[in-house]
C-alpha positions, 0 to 999 in steps of 0.5 A: 459076175466079172471082176477086174483085178485092179480099179477100172480107169476111164482110159485103161485096158482091163483083163477080167477073170471068171471065176473072180478069184485070184490067183486063178487056177487052171483046173477052174476052166478060167475065162479071160476077157479083155475089156477097154475103150480101145479099138474093138477086135484088135486085141493082142494077148501076151503070155509070160511077157511075150506076144502069144496070140493076135486073132482079135478075140476078146475072150477065151478059156485058158488051157495053160498056166502062165501070166497073161496080159491083153492089149487094145489099141488106144488104151494099151496093155492090161494089168497081168493075170496069173493062172496057176496049176499048183496043187494047193492055192490060197485065193482072194477075190479078184477085185480091188481090196483096201486095208480094213476090208473084210475078205474071204480066203479060199484054200483050194486043192 
């Protein structure tokens, strides 16, 4: 299932990652999806802080490592998602975690 990297708000833009682990790793064929109640079909994408793409697409499969954000008119810019291409990565579930929660860690190589 899809998991936001931060708690969803009623009037915020969220960037969802599949598979739902963070940091994401490029070799997992990561799909990013921009969600929000803002204007549909008018998504602007940012990579490493720079405007990267504006084709109205709400989702795509990542082919380059970097830090991604999306913007939907009316609800603003999403929190960022890091996609790494490192040879060893420690991952946690891409969901809001609270102190005291039991969490599964994945060491990937």
